[in-house]
C-alpha positions in Angstrom: -73.1 -1.4 -55.1 -70.9 -1.6 -52.0 -68.9 1.5 -50.9 -65.4 1.0 -52.2 -63.8 3.3 -49.6 -62.1 1.2 -46.9 -63.4 1.5 -43.4 -61.6 3.9 -41.1 -60.4 1.0 -39.0 -58.8 -0.6 -42.1 -57.1 2.7 -43.0 -55.7 2.9 -39.4 -54.4 -0.7 -39.6 -52.8 -0.1 -42.9 -51.1 3.0 -41.6 -49.7 0.9 -38.7 -48.4 -1.7 -41.1 -46.8 1.1 -43.3 -45.1 2.5 -40.2 -43.9 -1.0 -39.2 -42.6 -1.6 -42.7 -40.5 1.5 -42.5 -39.1 0.5 -39.1 -38.3 -3.0 -40.5 -36.5 -1.3 -43.5 -34.5 0.8 -41.1 -33.5 -2.2 -39.0 -32.6 -4.2 -42.1 -30.4 -1.5 -43.4 -28.7 -1.3 -40.0 -28.2 -5.1 -40.2 -26.8 -4.7 -43.7 -24.3 -2.1 -42.5 -23.1 -4.5 -39.8 -22.8 -7.3 -42.4 -20.6 -5.0 -44.5 -18.3 -4.6 -41.4 -18.3 -8.4 -41.0 -17.3 -8.8 -44.6 -14.4 -6.4 -44.2 -13.2 -8.3 -41.2 -13.5 -11.6 -42.9 -11.5 -10.3 -45.9 -8.8 -9.1 -43.6 -8.7 -12.5 -41.9 -9.0 -14.5 -45.1 -12.2 -16.1 -43.8 -15.0 -17.6 -45.9 -18.0 -15.3 -46.5 -20.5 -18.1 -46.5 -20.7 -20.2 -43.3 -23.8 -22.4 -43.5 -23.4 -23.6 -39.9 -23.7 -20.0 -38.7 -26.8 -19.4 -40.8 -28.4 -22.6 -39.4 -27.5 -21.4 -35.9 -29.1 -18.0 -36.5 -32.3 -19.6 -37.9 -32.6 -22.1 -35.1 -32.2 -19.4 -32.5 -34.9 -17.3 -34.2 -37.2 -20.3 -34.3 -36.7 -20.8 -30.5 -37.4 -17.1 -29.9 -40.4 -17.0 -32.1 -43.6 -16.6 -30.2 -45.9 -16.1 -33.2 -48.2 -15.5 -34.9 -45.7 -16.2 -37.7 -45.0 -19.9 -38.0 -41.4 -21.1 -37.8 -41.8 -22.3 -41.4 -42.4 -18.7 -42.4 -39.6 -17.2 -40.3 -36.9 -19.5 -41.7 -37.2 -18.5 -45.4 -37.6 -14.8 -44.5 -34.3 -14.9 -42.6 -32.6 -16.9 -45.3 -33.4 -14.2 -47.8 -32.2 -11.5 -45.4 -29.0 -13.3 -44.8 -28.5 -13.9 -48.5 -29.0 -10.1 -49.2 -26.5 -9.2 -46.4 -24.0 -11.9 -47.5 -24.0 -10.3 -51.0 -22.8 -7.1 -49.3 -20.0 -8.8 -47.6 -18.0 -9.6 -50.8 -18.3 -8.5 -54.4 -19.8 -11.1 -56.8 -17.1 -12.8 -58.8 -17.7 -14.6 -62.1 -15.2 -16.8 -63.9 -15.4 -18.0 -67.4 -13.5 -20.4 -69.6 -12.8 -19.6 -73.2 -11.2 -16.9 -75.4 -12.7 -13.4 -75.6 -15.1 -13.0 -78.5 -16.5 -16.6 -78.3 -19.4 -15.4 -76.0 -18.2 -17.6 -73.1 -17.3 -14.4 -71.2 -21.0 -13.4 -71.2 -21.7 -15.3 -68.0 
């Protein structure tokens, strides 16, 4: 039966990944805070929260800057998800429904 304890090298690599994950989380939260500021400015100016051309521009710029080993096809969906989460912070979610109260149409 093989020893189930990971090699010390594996433990060290996992510790590095854990540290990087915490750094990424801190950076993502900093990005989210800036996105909230962007949302406040857009509300004051009456601008649209979602601007697909801006998101395309960001992703294309990241693809150009990407030196790997992550493939561009991996970078794009990661950033789409990050931008989606940040966009959700820019404006509260609004739900509209049609129908009188009590007819369950308000349970959107």
